[in-house]
Residue, then its C-alpha position, 0 to 999 in steps of 0.5 A: m328855158t321854160a316858156n311860162r309867161i314869155v312874150p316877145r321881148c325885143i323888137w327893132p323899131k324902124t322909127s327909132n333913131r336908136s335902133s333899140p330893142l323893144p322889150a315887151v311885158c309878160a302876159s298871163a298866157a305863155f308866148s315864145a319869143p327868143a330870149i335875149h342873152h346880150a343887148d347893146l342898145d346904143a349899137g343896136f345889137l342883140i344876141t338871142e336864143d336860136f329857135g331852130s328851123a322847124g317851120f309851119v309849111e311842108g311839101d311841094p308846093p308848100a302847104p300849111i301843117a294843120e296842127r301848127y296853123e291851129a296853134a298859131t290861131d290859138l296864140l293870136a286868140a290868147l294874145h288879143h284877149e290880153t290888155l296890151p300896153e301901148i308904151l313899153p320900157l326899153a331901159p331905165q328912163l327910156t320908153y318906146a311908143i308903139p306906132t298906130f296903124d292908122t288910115d294913112a299907113l293902111l293906104i300906103e299898103m293899099g297903094l301897092m296895088l296901084d304902084w306894083y300890081l297894076p303896072d305889072r299887069g300892064i295897066d296904067l291908071s289916070s290921076s283921076l282914077r288913082s284919086e278915086f281909088v284912094l277916096m274909096w279906100r279911105d272911106l272903107l277903112s274908117k270903120p276898122t281904124a275906129a275899132a279897138k286897137t291891139w298889137v298887130l304883128r305885121d309879119f305873122h306868117s310862116p317864114n317868121l314862125i318856128w315850131l317848138a315841139e318840146r314846149p306846151g300849148i301855144a308856147k310851141v309857136g315861136i315868134i320872130d321878126f316882130q319889129d314892125t308891130v303896130l297898134g291896130p285892129a286885131l283882124t289885121t294879124w289874123r288876115r296875115c296868119c290865114r294868108m301865110r306867104g309861100s303856102t296854099c291855105p286849105n279850106s277854112s273849114s279844115l282848121r279850127s277858128 
């Protein structure tokens, strides 16, 4: 299969009561996502291309492979340069609206600090401090949530990126696990890329932006 004009063609939207695959549109750049060999929308079942297991980190402790990180950032730049649709076709007379990563959704993520991190450190916040924290972040998030929206790949990190050495350019970056894609600020995906799970990111000056 060639990588020309390939973008993610299936997402399993958790908000869908059909658990249907979400096909995406072809963009002008070359993006690699697993080809779909068979799909059963009603059963929520796919047979897709196997990308293998070549990853984006190596060593112990794991560290990013610079060449592959650079390709991943190049891919994001190309993706966010595109005008991407907000409603996508699933099947004849069936569409899927990509949900918006709005302030309330972002506050749920911020709340993980209160619900998980601080209790793990033995800190128990009062109700008034929790309310103050939420109000502070609601104000801070007003600017990014007002920015132009594009596809936010919430799981764009090393476990979900496969290196496809035989493909050209940014098509070397194979993308999997994109069922949580939402609409939001482009910077959100960049932040997740630069803080890839399970690795220690080198100084940013060592990688091209």
